[in-house]
N, C-alpha and C positions, 0 to 999 in steps of 0.2 A: 849850448852846443855850437851854435853858429859863431859866437864870439871866440870860442876856443879853436874852432876849425879855422877861422880867419887868422888867428894869431899863429897857429902852427904853419899855415900856408905862407905867411909872411916870413917866418924864420927860414923855411926851406928856400924861399925865393931869394933871400939875402945871401945864402951860401951858394946858390946855383946848383946844389946837389940834386941827383935823381931821388925822388921820394920813395926810397926803399922802406921796407917794414921797420928796419932798425933805425933809420934816420927819422922816420915819422915818430917812432916811440921816443927817441932822444929829444926831439923838439917838444913833444907832448909833456915829457917829464920836466923839461926846463920851464914850461908854462904852469904846470900844476904839480908841485912837489909833494902835495899831500896825498896824491893818489897811490894806491897799492899796485904791486906788479901785475896782478890779474886785471885790474881795471885799466892799467896802461896798455896791456896787450890787446884787450878787447876794443878799446877806443882807437888804438893805433891801426888795427885791422879795418875798422869802420872808416876811419879817415883816409887810409890809403885807397880804399875802394872808391871813396868820393873824389880823391885827387887824380887817380890814374885808372880806376876801374869803372864799374857801372853803378857805383853808389849802392843804395839799398836794393838795387836789382841784381847785384852780384851773386847772391846765393841762388837765385832762380836760374841765372845763366850757367851756373856750375852744375845744376842738376842734370843727370844723364837722360832723363825722360822728357824734359821740357823741349818743345819745338818752337813755340812762339810766346813772346812776352809783349803785351799791348798795354800802353799807358795812355789813359784818356784824362789828362790833367793830373794835378798833384794828389787827388784823393781817390783815384780809381785805377787799379792795376788788374789786368786779366792774364791768365796763364793757360796754355794748352799743353798738357803732358800726355797727349794721345787719346784722351777721352772727351775732347771738346773743350771749349773755353770755360774756365772756372775763375771766379773773382778771388784774388789774393787778399790777404789781410793787411799787407803793408801799404804804406802811403808815404808821400814826400812831405817834408816839413812845410814847404810853401811853393808857390809857383816859381819864385826866383831860383830855388834850389833845383827844380826840375829843368828849368830853362838852361841853367848853367851846365847841367849834365848833358843835355841834348847838344849844346854848342860844343862842349869838349869832345864828345864822341864823334861828332861830325868833323871837327878839326883834325882828329886823329886819323880820319879817313881821307884827309886832304880836300875836304869840301868846305863850303861856306854856309853859315846859317845865322842870319840876323834879320833886322827889319827890312832891309833892302832885298834879301833873298830868304823868304820865310819858310821855305821847305827844301829838303835835301834827300837824296837817295844815294846810298853809298854802301860799301862793304868794309867792315872793320877788320883790323888785323886779327887773324884767327878764323875768319870766314863768316862771322855774324853779319847778316844783312840788315841794314838800318834804314828806316825811313822816319823823318822827323818833320813836324809842322808846328810853327810858332803862332801864338795869337797876334793879331785878331783873326787871322785866317782860320785857326782852330779856336772856335768860340768858347769851348769849355776849358781852355788852357793848353799848354804844350802837349802835343801828342807824339808818342814814340811807338814804332812798330819794329820789333826785333825778331828776326827769324834765325834760328840756330841751325847750323849744319849738323847732320848726323855724324858722329865720330867715326863710324864705319858703315859699310853697306850691309843691309839685311841680306841674309841668304834667302834663296827661294823657299827652303824648308821653314825658315822663321816666318816668312810671310804667309805660308800655309797655316802655321800654328796660330797666328794672330787673326786669321780669317780674311786677310786681304786677297789672297790667291786661293781659289777653291781647289781642292786636291785633284779633281778631274781636269782642271785647266792648267796645272803646273807643267805637265809634259808638253802641252800645246804651246805655252809661252816659251819654254826652253827651245822648242823646235824653230821658233822665229830666228833665234841666234844661230842654231846649227845649220839651217838652210840659207842663211844670209839674206833673209827677206828684208825688204825695206818697209819700215813700219813707223807709226806714230802712236804715242800713248797720250790719250786725251782725257779731259775731265775738267771740273771746276776747280776753283782755288782750294787748296788744302785737301785734295782727294788722294794724294800720295803718288803723283805722276813721277816725280824725280826719284822717289824711293824705289819704285818698281823698276824704273829704267836702270838705276845703279845696280840693282840685283841681277837684271838680265845681262847687262854688260859684263858682269863678273863671270858669266858663263862662257864668254868668248874665248876662242883658242888662244892660249898664252903666246903663241907665235905671232898673233896679230898686233898691229900698231893702231891704237885708238886715239883719234884726234877729237878732243872735246872742245866745243866752242860754246861759251856761256856768257850771259850778261853778268851774272854773279856766280862764282864757282860754288856749285852745290852738289854736283855729281861726285860720288865717292865709290867708283867700282873697285872691287878687289881684283886687280889685274896687274901683271908685271910691266906692261908697256903702255903707259898712258901719257899723252901730251895734252896739257890744258892751255887754252887760250881764253883770256878774259877781256871783255869789253872795258873801255875806260871813258868816263864822261869828260866833256871839255872842262877846262879850268875856268876860273872866274872871268878871264878875258875872252872865253868862248873858243879857245884854241886847244889843240892836243887831244881831241876826242877820237876814240877808236870804236867803231860800231861793229855789231855782229856781221853786217854785210862785208866789212873790211876783213874780218877774221875768217869768215868762210872762204873768201878768195885766197887768203894766205894759207889756210889749212890744206887747200887743194894742191899746193906746191910742196907739201911736206910729206908726201908719200903715205897718205892714210890708207889703212886697210878697212877702217870703218870711220866714216865721218858722222859725228854726233853733234846736233845742235840742241843744247840743253832745253831751250824754250824758243819755239818759232813764234816771233811776235811782230815782224816788220818786213822790210824790203829784202832781208836775207833769204826769204823763202824762194825768190826767183833764182838766186845763185844756187841754192840747195837743190831745187828741182833740176836745174841744168846739170849739176854734178852727178846726181843719181841717174841721169840719162846718159852719162858718158863713161860707164864702166865702174862707177864707185858703188859696188853692191854692199848690202848690209847697213846702209845708212839709216839713222833713226833719230828721234827727238820727241819732244812733248809739245802739246798745243792746248791752249785753253779753249774748251768747247762745252756747251751745256749738254749736248747729246752727240752721239757718233754721227747721226744724220746731218748735223750742222757742219761737219768737218770740211766738205768741199766748198761750201759757201764762205767759211772762215778763211780758207786758203785763197780762194778767189779774191776776196776783199783785200787781203794783204798783198797779193801779187799784182793786182790791178793798180793798187796805190803806188806800187813800185814801177809802174809803167808798162806792164804786160797787158796784152789784150785778153779778153775773156776766152777766146778760142785758143790762144797760145797757152794760157794757164791750164785749161782742161786737157789739152793735148799732152803737155808735159806731165801733168798730174797722173794721167792714165798710164803712162809708161814708167813713171818714177816710183810711185808708192803702191804697195800691195795691200797692207793690212792696217786696221785701226783697232787698238785695244782701249776700250773706254772704261774709266773708273768713276765711281760715284761715292758719295758719303751719306751714310744713313741720316735721316732727319734728327735734328737736335745736336749736330756735331758729333755723331756717333762713328761707328766703324767704317773705315775706308775699305772698298772692295772692288774687284773686277766685276763689271756688270755685263759686258758683252765683247765679242770679238767679231769684227766685220771686215768685209772685202771692199776695196774700191774698184768699181767697174764702170766702163764707159757705155753709155746708153746709145740708142740709135740716133738721137739728136746731137751726139757729139759731146754731151756734158757728162761728167763723172758723177756717179751716185754711190751711195753706200748700200751694200747688200749684207744684212745680218747673217752670220754663219752659225754662231752659238751664243746663247745667253746663259747667265748664271743667276739663280735665285739668291735671296738673302741667306738661305740655308746651304748654299753651295751646290745645289743640283744643276747639272748641265742640261740645257734644252736646245736641241738642234733646230736650226732655222733654214731658210731657203738656200743660203750659200754654203751649207755644210760640206757637200761633196766637192765643190770648187776649192774650199779651203783644204780639204784632205789631199786634193790633187796638187795644190801649191806646196804642200809639206809632205812629199812622198816618203813613205817608210818611217815617218817620225810620229805619226798620230793615227790611232785607230778610231774610226768614226763611231759615235755613240750608238 
């Protein structure tokens, strides 16, 4: 197969033609005249996927349910189709084949991947997020991590059906959008933060202009007026990079009705807090945090690294953000769900803390906490206390 693939690749390189399905089939027939039509079509599809697609990973990437494809060397492929990671039966022919695929995908995203630059983080055409690491940094062989964007946003009703949003919490989450509260959706990796944020943004008034600032375009709100700004890494010379911090500043000049930072992860948090303190209501985003109680400390660490003092961070945080919606994932890579909704409140020492308002059990039962009445006051007329 390798010999035949190399021969077909050489034929296409000689002509300089784009490797369409028809041209790959013609080159294949010229090399192997004894093959039947069905064999030609099957091999042509496999080879075209190897030349311009994702090779043996192509069927996985086409599946509507797959969210992540992880490759740990040529003999180990894992897939997440919503129920946690499951090992797939496919494997690569050898390490050289996998390395070639990783380098071609990275090059398609305008990045470099070789011995001098053995890892890369990029977004492929079509929105797939790619991370690749080459040996010897990856001891078990070339590693690929592919995260697929959802084709469309889940509706809130669909998230209720899947168990992500408890029925009693749906109206409460919708009220965050209706009242233009400033909020963060938090949780660990793979808990569904982006999915939930897309669903909530879909509820925004159609007359509003949404400015989405992301490191990699993943938000897919079903809304008629969305402007997307995406960060860009520097080129191989180290020039041309555009950071989230740059984009937040640009977004403020583009008349946003809602400023959304897909994932708060660096110095942009300082600009975001300033923006939310200057009349930009309804701002929101996501943040990695193990628990809702960790959110102030996470924001403090990011903002202080950007040059803000601790006092300035907490002063701005107290006035800028109202609510934290925290997501968890059940043990063993199971169901993602909303675990609690909390308020951010400034204490007597001047530091912002988290006050739990309502919590949700794994069965969807809503349990009131200390901040329940304060939350109802923040969302007047949109939520009846339990």
